[in-house]
C-alpha angles and dihedrals in degrees: 000000000000131000088252091059089048091057098041096052098065091042091052090046093053092048094055116117113256091240096067116119118265091238091060091051091048089051091058092046091053092047090049093052093047091048091052093051093048093047093050091046092051092048092050092047092052091048092049090049091050091048091050093055109096116237113246112254114221124198113207114211120217111260119278100224124212127205118307093015113122125221090241091060090049091050092051092049093050092049093048091050092049092047093049094048091048089062095053112102120244093016129109122200115210113249107270092218089065090054093048093047091047093052092044097047098043096036091224117188113220114214133164088284091058092143091062091050103043107022098085092050094045088051091057089054091057103264118139097187135031129208114210116199123198123186126189138161121226108166124280090012134071106204124206117189121196122193123177113203130192103229097206095054104019088232117151104237093191139334139183144158124236124197135205131176097201116062092199090063093051100094092051095044092044092062090054092045094052092050092049091045093052092047091057113309134267123349112274107259139156103197116105115259110255089215092055090048091049091052092049092050089053091054101037096089138097096256094056092048092050094048101040106031111167093013089065091042091061093047091048092052092056091043092053091049090051092051092049092049093049094046093047093052096247094146099178095049093043092054091047093049093044091071094045092046090050093051093048093047093047089051091051093049090051091049092047093052090047093049091052092054108047119191114270113287094013136100129211121244111197122221117275147129126285131194116232128187135165130183107286093010123106116243110262137175126231133190114235120198121230117278144162121244133187110266090222135016118280110278134221091247091056092046088054088056089051092053093047092049097046103028090236117159120248116265121250112284092023121154125181110260115255129196090274098043103037093096096045116111112264110250139181088058118142123214095260092053091050090051090050092054091049091050090048088057093045090249140097141223117276121265119232093256090049090050093052091045093051097042103039108012100227100022092246097086111098097211131022090249098044141288100301120085116243117188090201093061107074147024103259136144101284086162108027090198093059109032113177129194112222131204118274116269095028092135107047091156091066103056125147119257088274098045099264113151134209094018090148127035123011101073135353109248128222118237132201089239130095124220107262114129091183089066091070093060090074103015117142110261094220113084098317116199093206130233116324100184122083139071097256123072125197122254113187146191107043123256147237089274094056133078129247091271089067097048099087133114092245098048113114137169122205110226134173113255091247094055118128122189136165089237098047123099140133148219132211138238134206122200115237091225111049 
């Protein structure tokens, strides 16, 4: 019996003519009582069922901050989101202290794929859902992305991107956005997001395409799908793609700005293909992702800083740098010591494909400056009886296509690649690291003790990892995308 029946019965009873038989009136009284009991029982059962349903527990991730967004803004946004969610009925927000302790103890790095990184651990703490917040600034917009993820399945329950031009209004608007998002997401709309369009315009230029390559290609593919969905009236797909397009474009903008400001003493090498061949191995082409590389080999002065910082003992043959030797390449360094310096800097040694990309561009060029030998372009053994090591950067007129100096001559340089030509017969064509197994490591580029025939981009010498030579040094690389 429904509540409507419960109300209609007494009204119908009171409207009966006075002449009706008593039995008829009794019938209606009995039916009314039974209806009341059933209605009350149903209501109580529904209430008990609702009370027995556990409230979903939501873990709120710390903000993933884009370029030009300060940590204080991210902190304010996170606090507003948590406070707003805490006021929503039948919803429990996971204790923020658990999240902070978790991140501190496990030293988790939050990237764009934060759900993949944090979801399993949040699930162990009792959370069923996770809210991922991304914040980026694309003038004149401040973009806030919200993505609700089901921890058990990894499914995105809903996602959207909100935009605001005035940062001061953000805390007020954010509360409204979170409520609307939790009630069902963003308003249904078909017009293209001005923020997405602004991001695309910033990236749709020759410089971005040269510096980012395939990274921009992926972002463009998602952006084009988003535009097609919006223009065709496919609301659900457009709203779903809007978030993904925003994330991809924000990532590309961050990478572009990073590529245009290399770390001190380094140059940026954009993504591209290189040609690799070894004796007995067919010539193949490989795609190398963008990276930074030291403009010149690591010097004695910098190695002295490394020893002072780490307490490491000097290598064999070491002499304290003087005014005349401070800018000479450090030598007598074995492969393990070179790896230790790279790790100290948060970097690594170059791979063979990275070396070819940085020194020759496409791997086919014989010398960094072209295919014709120039005796005035590198530090080689002009007089084999009196070889002389020169300071780094002594031949600025003979840089590689990307501005890398001293790629040939000077010192041989350790790579992160072992000597195994057979590896390249089946190597992956997408950013291969090269073989890691094997006793011998590759040292490349020729040296001041070698003749002109050794001073080419492709020249390499297999050496054991413990080798020390007075013409053997190194330089470091840093991937654009960490």
